[in-house]
C-alpha positions as CSV (number, residue, x, y, z in Angstrom):
1,M,66.3,93.4,104.0
2,S,64.1,93.0,100.9
3,R,60.3,92.4,101.1
4,A,60.9,88.9,99.6
5,D,63.4,88.1,102.3
6,S,61.2,89.3,105.1
7,R,58.0,87.6,103.8
8,S,58.3,84.5,106.0
9,G,58.7,86.7,109.1
10,L,55.6,88.7,108.1
11,E,53.6,85.6,107.7
12,E,54.7,84.4,111.1
13,F,53.2,87.5,112.7
14,G,50.0,87.4,110.6
15,R,50.7,90.6,108.7
16,V,50.2,89.1,105.3
17,D,46.7,89.0,103.9
18,T,46.6,85.8,101.8
19,Q,44.0,87.1,99.4
20,I,45.3,90.2,97.8
21,G,48.5,91.4,99.6
22,E,50.1,92.7,102.7
23,S,48.8,94.8,105.6
24,I,49.6,98.5,105.1
25,N,49.4,101.3,107.6
26,F,49.2,104.6,105.7
27,E,48.1,106.7,108.7
28,R,51.5,106.4,110.3
29,L,53.0,108.0,107.3
30,A,50.9,111.2,107.3
31,G,53.1,114.2,108.2
32,T,56.3,112.2,108.1
33,D,59.3,112.5,105.8
34,D,58.8,109.1,104.3
35,T,60.1,109.3,100.7
36,S,57.3,107.4,99.0
37,W,54.6,109.3,100.9
38,K,56.1,112.7,100.1
39,K,56.7,111.9,96.4
40,A,53.1,110.6,95.9
41,V,51.2,113.6,94.5
42,P,47.8,112.4,93.2
43,Y,47.0,115.3,91.0
44,E,50.4,115.0,89.3
45,S,50.2,111.2,89.1
46,D,48.3,109.4,86.3
47,I,45.8,107.0,87.9
48,E,43.5,104.7,86.0
49,T,40.8,102.6,87.8
50,V,40.8,99.1,86.4
51,S,38.4,97.4,88.9
52,R,37.2,97.9,92.4
53,L,40.5,96.5,93.7
54,A,42.9,97.5,91.0
55,F,44.5,100.6,89.6
56,K,47.2,101.5,87.1
57,V,49.5,104.3,88.3
58,K,52.3,106.3,86.7
59,S,54.2,108.6,89.1
60,P,55.2,112.2,88.0
61,E,58.8,111.1,87.5
62,G,58.1,107.7,86.1
63,E,57.9,106.4,82.6
64,E,56.1,103.1,83.2
65,W,52.6,102.2,84.4
66,H,52.5,100.0,87.5
67,H,49.7,97.8,88.7
68,V,48.3,98.4,92.2
69,V,45.8,96.4,94.2
70,L,44.4,98.1,97.3
71,A,41.4,97.7,99.6
72,R,40.3,98.4,103.1
73,E,40.1,95.6,105.6
74,G,38.8,96.7,109.0
75,D,40.8,99.6,110.3
76,H,43.8,99.2,107.9
77,H,44.5,98.6,104.3
78,V,45.8,95.6,102.3
79,G,47.5,95.7,98.9
80,L,50.5,95.4,96.8
81,C,52.2,96.8,93.7
82,D,54.4,95.3,91.0
83,C,57.1,97.9,91.2
84,K,60.6,97.4,92.7
85,G,60.0,99.9,95.4
86,W,57.3,97.7,96.8
87,E,59.3,94.5,96.3
88,Y,62.5,95.7,98.0
89,N,61.3,98.1,100.7
90,D,59.3,97.6,103.9
91,G,56.8,100.4,103.5
92,P,54.2,101.2,100.8
93,C,55.6,102.4,97.5
94,V,54.9,105.7,95.8
95,H,52.1,104.2,93.6
96,L,50.2,102.8,96.6
97,C,50.6,106.1,98.4
98,A,49.3,108.0,95.4
99,V,46.1,106.0,95.3
100,R,45.6,106.3,99.0
101,K,46.1,110.1,98.9
102,A,43.7,110.4,96.0
103,A,41.0,108.6,97.9
104,W,41.7,110.2,101.3
105,K,38.6,110.4,103.6
106,G,37.5,113.9,104.4
107,V,39.2,115.4,101.4
108,T,37.6,115.8,97.9
109,P,38.5,112.6,96.1
110,E,40.7,113.0,93.0
111,R,39.5,111.6,89.6
112,D,41.4,109.2,87.5
113,I,42.5,109.8,83.9
114,N,39.0,108.8,82.7
115,G,37.2,111.1,85.1
116,R,36.2,108.4,87.6
117,V,36.4,109.2,91.3
118,V,39.2,107.3,92.9
119,R,37.7,105.1,95.6
120,I,39.1,102.3,97.8
121,C,36.6,99.7,98.5
122,D,36.1,97.4,101.5
123,L,37.5,94.0,100.9
124,D,34.4,92.3,102.4
125,A,32.4,93.9,99.6
126,V,34.4,92.1,96.9
127,D,33.5,88.6,95.8
128,P,36.1,85.8,95.3
129,A,36.2,86.2,91.5
130,E,37.2,89.9,91.8
131,R,39.9,89.0,94.4
132,R,41.2,86.3,92.0
133,Y,41.2,88.6,88.9
134,P,41.6,92.2,90.1
135,Y,43.5,93.1,87.0
136,L,40.5,92.4,84.7
137,T,37.8,94.9,84.2
138,D,34.3,94.0,85.4
139,K,33.2,93.1,81.8
140,Q,36.3,91.2,81.0
141,R,36.0,89.2,84.1
142,E,32.4,88.5,83.5
143,A,33.1,87.1,80.0
144,Y,36.1,85.1,81.2
145,L,34.1,83.4,84.1
146,A,31.2,82.6,81.8
147,C,32.9,81.5,78.6
148,E,36.4,80.4,79.6
149,L,35.7,78.9,83.1
150,G,32.0,78.3,82.6
151,D,30.0,76.4,80.0
152,K,28.5,79.3,78.0
153,G,29.4,79.9,74.4
154,V,30.2,83.3,73.1
155,R,27.0,83.7,71.2
156,E,24.9,82.4,74.0
157,F,26.5,84.8,76.4
158,Q,26.1,87.7,73.9
159,R,22.4,87.0,73.6
160,E,22.0,86.6,77.4
161,K,23.6,90.0,77.9
162,G,21.9,91.7,75.0
163,Y,25.1,92.7,73.2
164,S,24.6,93.6,69.6
165,S,27.5,91.5,68.3
166,P,29.3,88.4,69.5
167,G,32.5,90.2,68.6
168,T,32.0,92.4,71.7
169,V,32.2,89.3,73.9
170,S,35.0,87.7,71.8
171,N,37.2,90.8,72.2
172,R,36.7,91.0,75.9
173,L,37.4,87.3,76.3
174,R,40.6,87.6,74.2
175,V,42.0,90.4,76.3
176,A,41.0,88.6,79.5
177,R,42.8,85.4,78.3
178,E,45.9,87.4,77.5
179,K,45.9,89.1,80.9
180,V,45.4,85.9,82.8
181,H,48.2,84.2,80.8
182,E,50.6,87.1,81.4
183,H,49.6,87.0,85.1
184,E,50.3,83.3,85.4
185,Q,53.6,83.6,83.6
186,Q,54.7,86.3,86.1
187,L,53.6,84.1,89.0
188,R,55.9,81.4,87.7
189,A,58.8,83.9,87.2
190,D,58.3,85.0,90.8
191,G,58.4,81.5,92.1
192,G,54.7,80.9,92.4
193,T,53.8,77.2,92.6
194,A,50.0,77.4,92.4
195,A,49.3,79.6,89.5
196,R,46.7,77.2,88.1
197,R,44.5,76.7,91.2
198,D,40.7,77.1,91.0
199,G,39.8,80.1,88.9
200,V,37.4,81.6,91.4
201,T,38.8,80.7,94.8
202,D,42.5,80.9,94.1
203,D,44.1,83.2,96.7
204,R,47.4,84.0,95.0
205,R,48.5,87.5,95.9
206,L,51.1,88.4,93.3
207,L,50.2,90.6,90.4
208,G,52.0,90.4,87.1
209,E,50.4,91.7,83.9
210,G,53.4,91.7,81.7
211,V,54.6,95.0,83.0
212,D,58.4,95.7,82.9
213,R,59.7,95.8,86.5
């Protein structure tokens, strides 16, 4: 049974987090022969930190980057990935497992391709805007909220932040718009019916950043 087919059953038992994804129990996989867990080798996988909630991951045997959202919530994790392994199987995919292993407690954390320590944050520490736009970097999201959803002009925002050129803001805003557009297109392709809810409080949990699946 695919994840899509089983979603209604998961919702019935309260296993779906309506903010960023599904409940994931990584601890039960440690020491098992689970295929995704065994194939997830952090130091052989390419991991890029996008935001506190989001990562891009390319597995050792893969050719494509996949987009992962992952956070801690209480004594478990919540998250999702845009790969087919996540969509059609019951357990976490190799990309989610790679991020979890890279940030394992008690073990020296791995660093991503930009030298940043891979960390998984607590969901409670993340504000609604970050949950709504996990695929935007902090600065892209800041520009998008202020200039696209807010009432600030590019030059006004540039002066407020002390940037040397309005082009800096314009470029971040352009990329953010493109990512949000691609995300909403993917929501529609996946059957999402509420892709245009409030920009800050929207609780859609599907990813979709124009990545081939």
